[in-house]
Structure formats: C-alpha cells, structure tokens
PAZAPA-4460 file (N, C-alpha, C; in steps of 0.05 Angstrom, whole numbers, plus 32768, in hexadecimal, padded with zeros to 4 digits):
% residues 126
    n_x    n_y    n_z   ca_x   ca_y   ca_z    c_x    c_y    c_z   seq   type   mol
   7CD5   826B   79D0   7CC9   8279   79EA   7CC2   8261   79F9     1      Q     A
   7CC6   826A   7A14   7CB8   8250   7A1F   7CA1   825E   7A33     2      M     A
   7C8B   8243   7A37   7C73   824A   7A43   7C78   823D   7A61     3      Q     A
   7C6B   8244   7A71   7C6C   823F   7A8E   7C4B   823E   7A98     4      L     A
   7C4B   8225   7AA0   7C2D   8225   7AAE   7C2B   8213   7ACB     5      V     A
   7C24   8227   7ADD   7C29   8219   7AF5   7C0F   8209   7AF8     6      E     A
   7C0C   81F4   7B0D   7BEE   81E5   7B1B   7BFC   81DF   7B36     7      S     A
   7BE3   81D5   7B41   7BE4   81C8   7B59   7BDD   81E2   7B79     8      G     A
   7BDA   81F7   7B73   7BCE   820B   7B85   7BB8   8206   7B8F     9      G     A
   7BB0   8212   7BA5   7B95   820D   7BB6   7B9A   8216   7BCD    10      G     A
   7B7F   8210   7BDB   7B77   8211   7BFB   7B8F   81FA   7C0B    11      L     A
   7B9F   8202   7C1B   7BA5   81ED   7C2C   7BA5   81FD   7C4C    12      V     A
   7B9D   81EB   7C64   7BA2   81F5   7C79   7BBC   81FC   7C80    13      Q     A
   7BBF   820B   7C94   7BDC   8211   7CA4   7BE1   81EE   7CA9    14      A     A
   7C04   81F0   7CA8   7C0A   81D7   7CB1   7C07   81BD   7C9E    15      G     A
   7BFB   81C2   7C89   7BF5   81AE   7C6C   7C10   81B2   7C5D    16      G     A
   7C06   81A1   7C48   7C1B   81A2   7C32   7C0C   81A3   7C18    17      S     A
   7C20   81B3   7C02   7C0E   81B7   7BE4   7C2F   81A9   7BD5    18      L     A
   7C28   81AA   7BBD   7C3C   81A1   7BA7   7C2F   81B0   7B8B    19      R     A
   7C40   81C4   7B86   7C3A   81D1   7B6F   7C50   81C6   7B53    20      L     A
   7C46   81C4   7B3E   7C4C   81BE   7B2A   7C58   81D6   7B11    21      S     A
   7C6A   81D7   7B05   7C6C   81E1   7AF3   7C6F   81D8   7AD3    22      C     A
   7C68   81D8   7AC2   7C63   81CC   7AA5   7C71   81E0   7A94    23      A     A
   7C8D   81DB   7A86   7C99   81E7   7A77   7C98   81E1   7A5E    24      A     A
   7C8F   81F1   7A42   7C89   81EA   7A2E   7C99   8200   7A19    25      S     A
   7C9E   81F7   79FB   7CAF   8205   79F1   7CC7   8203   79ED    26      G     A
   7CD3   81FD   7A06   7CF1   81FD   7A04   7CFA   81E3   7A14    27      R     A
   7D0A   81DA   7A14   7D1B   81C3   7A27   7D18   81D0   7A49    28      A     A
   7D0B   81CB   7A55   7D16   81D7   7A6E   7D2C   81D2   7A7C    29      S     A
   7D36   81B7   7A6F   7D54   81B1   7A7A   7D66   81C6   7A71    30      S     A
   7D66   81D8   7A65   7D74   81ED   7A5E   7D7A   8206   7A6E    31      T     A
   7D65   8205   7A7E   7D58   8223   7A90   7D5C   8214   7AAA    32      Y     A
   7D67   822D   7AB7   7D5F   8227   7AD7   7D47   8234   7ADD    33      G     A
   7D38   821E   7AF0   7D20   822A   7AF3   7D1D   8233   7B14    34      M     A
   7D05   8243   7B1B   7D02   824D   7B2E   7CE7   8254   7B3E    35      G     A
   7CE1   8259   7B52   7CCC   825D   7B5B   7CCD   8274   7B70    36      W     A
   7CB2   8287   7B68   7CB5   82A4   7B7A   7C96   82A2   7B83    37      F     A
   7C92   82B4   7B95   7C73   82B9   7B96   7C71   82D7   7BA5    38      R     A
   7C56   82DB   7B9E   7C50   82FB   7BAC   7C36   82F6   7BB7    39      Q     A
   7C33   8309   7BCE   7C17   8304   7BDF   7C12   8323   7BDA    40      A     A
   7BFD   8324   7BD9   7BE9   8341   7BDD   7BFB   8354   7BE9    41      P     A
   7C04   836D   7BDB   7C14   8383   7BE2   7C2B   837F   7BE7    42      G     A
   7C38   8369   7BE1   7C54   8365   7BE8   7C64   8360   7BC9    43      K     A
   7C7C   8364   7BCD   7C8D   835F   7BB2   7C8A   8341   7BB1    44      E     A
   7C93   833C   7B96   7C99   831F   7B90   7CB2   8312   7B99    45      R     A
   7CB5   82FB   7BAA   7CCA   82EF   7BB4   7CCF   82D9   7BAC    46      E     A
   7CE8   82D7   7BAE   7CFB   82B4   7BAC   7CEE   82A1   7BBA    47      F     A
   7CE7   828B   7BB2   7CE2   8271   7BC6   7CF9   825B   7BBF    48      V     A
   7CF7   8255   7BAA   7D11   823B   7BAA   7D17   8242   7B89    49      A     A
   7D33   8230   7B80   7D3D   8231   7B66   7D45   8216   7B67    50      A     A
   7D44   8210   7B4B   7D61   81F7   7B4D   7D69   81FE   7B28    51      V     A
   7D85   81F3   7B2F   7D96   81F5   7B13   7D88   81E6   7AFA    52      S     A
   7D95   81E5   7AE7   7D93   81D8   7ACC   7D90   81C1   7ACD    53      R     A
   7DAB   81B8   7ADD   7DA5   8193   7ADC   7D9B   818A   7AF7    54      S     A
   7D8F   81A1   7B07   7D82   818C   7B1C   7D94   8190   7B37    55      G     A
   7DB0   818F   7B33   7DC7   8191   7B4B   7DC8   819D   7B63    56      G     A
   7DBB   81BA   7B56   7DC0   81D1   7B6D   7DA0   81DE   7B74    57      T     A
   7D9F   81E1   7B90   7D83   81F0   7B91   7D8B   8205   7BA2    58      T     A
   7D79   821A   7BA6   7D75   822E   7BBB   7D57   8230   7BC8    59      N     A
   7D5B   8239   7BDA   7D3E   8246   7BEC   7D40   825C   7BFF    60      Y     A
   7D2B   8267   7BFA   7D28   8281   7C0B   7D2F   8274   7C2D    61      A     A
   7D32   827F   7C3B   7D36   8277   7C56   7D18   8275   7C64    62      N     A
   7D08   8287   7C55   7CEB   8287   7C66   7CE0   826A   7C5D    63      S     A
   7CE9   825E   7C4A   7CE2   823E   7C41   7CF2   8225   7C47    64      V     A
   7D09   822C   7C4E   7D22   821D   7C50   7D17   8208   7C64    65      K     A
   7D19   81E7   7C5F   7D10   81D5   7C6D   7CF9   81CA   7C68    66      G     A
   7CEC   81E1   7C5E   7CC5   81D9   7C5B   7CC1   81D4   7C3D    67      R     A
   7CD1   81DB   7C33   7CCF   81DC   7C0D   7CE0   81C9   7C02    68      V     A
   7CD5   81BA   7BEE   7CE8   81B3   7BDE   7CEB   81B5   7BBE    69      A     A
   7D03   81C1   7BAE   7CF7   81C1   7B93   7CFF   81A5   7B85    70      I     A
   7CFD   81A3   7B71   7D01   8183   7B5E   7CF8   8190   7B3C    71      S     A
   7D12   8186   7B30   7D07   8186   7B18   7D02   8166   7B0A    72      R     A
   7CF1   8168   7AF1   7CF6   814F   7ADC   7CF8   8157   7AC2    73      D     A
   7D16   8154   7AB8   7D1C   8169   7AA1   7D0F   8152   7A8D    74      N     A
   7D0B   813C   7A93   7CFD   8126   7A76   7CE1   8132   7A78    75      A     A
   7CD5   8137   7A8D   7CB2   813A   7A87   7CB0   8161   7A86    76      N     A
   7CC5   816C   7A84   7CCB   818C   7A89   7CB8   8194   7A9B    77      N     A
   7CBC   818C   7AB4   7CAD   8196   7AC9   7CBD   81A1   7AE2    78      T     A
   7CB4   81B2   7AF1   7CC6   81AF   7B0F   7CAA   81B8   7B20    79      V     A
   7CB7   81A7   7B37   7C9F   81AA   7B47   7CAB   81B8   7B64    80      N     A
   7C94   81BF   7B76   7C9C   81D0   7B91   7C8B   81C2   7BA6    81      L     A
   7C97   81AE   7BB4   7C8A   81A4   7BCE   7C91   81B4   7BE6    82      Q     A
   7C73   81BF   7BF0   7C74   81CB   7C00   7C66   81C3   7C1B    83      M     A
   7C76   81BE   7C34   7C6A   81B2   7C4C   7C66   81C3   7C5F    84      N     A
   7C57   81BC   7C76   7C59   81CE   7C91   7C52   81EA   7C89    85      S     A
   7C40   81E8   7C7B   7C3A   820D   7C6D   7C30   8221   7C81    86      M     A
   7C39   8235   7C7E   7C2B   824C   7C8A   7C21   8260   7C82    87      E     A
   7C10   8273   7C92   7BFF   8287   7C8A   7C0D   8296   7C70    88      P     A
   7C29   829B   7C7B   7C42   82A8   7C6A   7C43   82A2   7C49    89      A     A
   7C3D   828C   7C4A   7C3B   8277   7C33   7C28   8281   7C1A    90      D     A
   7C15   828B   7C2C   7BFB   8295   7C1D   7BFF   82A8   7C01    91      D     A
   7C00   829E   7BE8   7C0D   82B9   7BD3   7C0B   82A3   7BB2    92      A     A
   7C0F   82B5   7BA1   7C0D   82AA   7B8A   7C2A   82A3   7B82    93      V     A
   7C2D   8287   7B7B   7C47   8285   7B73   7C46   8279   7B52    94      Y     A
   7C64   8281   7B51   7C67   828B   7B34   7C82   8272   7B2F    95      Y     A
   7C80   826B   7B17   7C97   8258   7B0B   7CA5   826A   7AF5    96      C     A
   7CBD   8267   7AFD   7CD0   8271   7AE8   7CE4   8267   7ADB    97      A     A
   7CF2   8272   7AC7   7D06   8265   7AB4   7D1B   8278   7AAD    98      A     A
   7D36   8272   7AAF   7D4F   8285   7AA9   7D5D   8275   7A93    99      T     A
   7D65   8282   7A7D   7D77   827B   7A6C   7D91   8281   7A73   100      R     A
   7D95   828A   7A92   7DB5   828D   7A9D   7DC7   8272   7A94   101      Y     A
   7DDE   8274   7A8D   7DEE   8265   7A7F   7DF8   8251   7A94   102      G     A
   7DFC   8255   7AB0   7E08   8248   7AC8   7DF4   8235   7ACD   103      S     A
   7DFE   8220   7AD8   7DEE   820D   7AE5   7DE9   8215   7B03   104      D     A
   7DDE   8227   7B06   7DD5   8230   7B1D   7DBB   8238   7B23   105      H     A
   7DB2   8238   7B3D   7D94   823C   7B48   7D96   8259   7B4E   106      A     A
   7D87   8266   7B41   7D85   828B   7B40   7D75   8290   7B55   107      Y     A
   7D75   82A3   7B5D   7D67   82AF   7B78   7D54   82C4   7B6B   108      T     A
   7D5F   82D2   7B5C   7D55   82F0   7B58   7D40   82EC   7B3F   109      Q     A
   7D29   8301   7B46   7D11   82FF   7B2B   7D1C   830A   7B17   110      W     A
   7D33   8319   7B0F   7D3A   8326   7AFC   7D51   8311   7AED   111      Y     A
   7D51   82FD   7AFA   7D67   82ED   7AEB   7D52   82D4   7ADC   112      E     A
   7D3E   82DC   7ADA   7D25   82C5   7ACD   7D1F   82D8   7AB6   113      Y     A
   7D1C   82C6   7AA2   7D13   82D0   7A8B   7CF8   82CB   7A81   114      N     A
   7CEF   82B3   7A8E   7CCE   82AA   7A85   7CC3   82A3   7A9E   115      Y     A
   7CA5   82A9   7A9F   7C96   82AA   7ABB   7C7A   82A2   7AB3   116      W     A
   7C76   828B   7ABF   7C53   8282   7AC1   7C43   8295   7ACB   117      G     A
   7C2A   8294   7AC3   7C10   829D   7AD4   7C10   82A0   7AF0   118      R     A
   7C16   828C   7AFC   7C1A   828C   7B17   7BFC   827C   7B23   119      G     A
   7BF8   8270   7B3A   7BED   825B   7B42   7BEB   8263   7B68   120      T     A
   7BCB   8267   7B6B   7BC3   8275   7B88   7BC8   8260   7B96   121      Q     A
   7BD7   8264   7BB3   7BD9   8255   7BC8   7BCE   8265   7BE0   122      V     A
   7BBC   8258   7BEB   7BAB   8263   7C05   7BAA   8251   7C1E   123      T     A
   7BB2   825F   7C2B   7BB9   8254   7C4A   7BA7   8259   7C58   124      I     A
   7B92   8241   7C66   7B81   8245   7C7C   7B8B   8244   7C91   125      S     A
   7B86   824F   7CA6   7B8B   8246   7CC4   7B76   823D   7CD7   126      S     A
***
C-alpha cells in the first residue's frame, strides 16, 4: 500500500507562484507513475500534470501548459508541482496520485491511478 501526502497549498495572488509537494511512503515511488489532479467546487476532477516512473516523460493539461512544471525526486520519494502565473481558474483542491501501470508513461486519466492523497487547497485571490 502506498500513502501520499500533499503539502504546499495555500492562498496566493493571481499572477503569483506556488510549489506543491507530494511525499510518498509505503512503496518506492520510483516504480510508480505520478500525477497531479485538481477539483474545483461543483466541477469534476481534472488532470493537471503527470510524470513517468523514470521522470523522462511529462504531460500537462492545456490549461496549465507553459505555467506549470512537474518534477520528481525518486531518491526522496517526492513529486513536486511548480505553478507560476497563477490564474483564478487554478483555484481548486490539488491531489497527488500514483499509478502501478507498467509502462514508463505519463498517464493523464484519473482511472489509471491506483493511489490518491487527500488533497491540498489552493486558493487564488484577485
């Protein structure tokens, strides 16, 4: 069983930056593809970014491309999400997820993920 704990959420002004972190425990995160999803009130959970097991492949939602960077540190079992030029639409609860799928791929669909954190709130002030 893998446990995921997100941190780094908070209140940030539009145009500002925030760095989210996800700490994995219970299993070596290097054997899992990792992703970030988010869910705003009244909306479905949506994909934000993903990174393959090796870290060599990344995927981003069009809505965040160019503003967000996902990275992983397999030695420390962490995955980070650097968000810049934040917009009101970024206001959501952000979830870290891990997938056991075998390919070294950056998965973008929520149903491809097996483990989820509890989320961290990101609030954008205008």
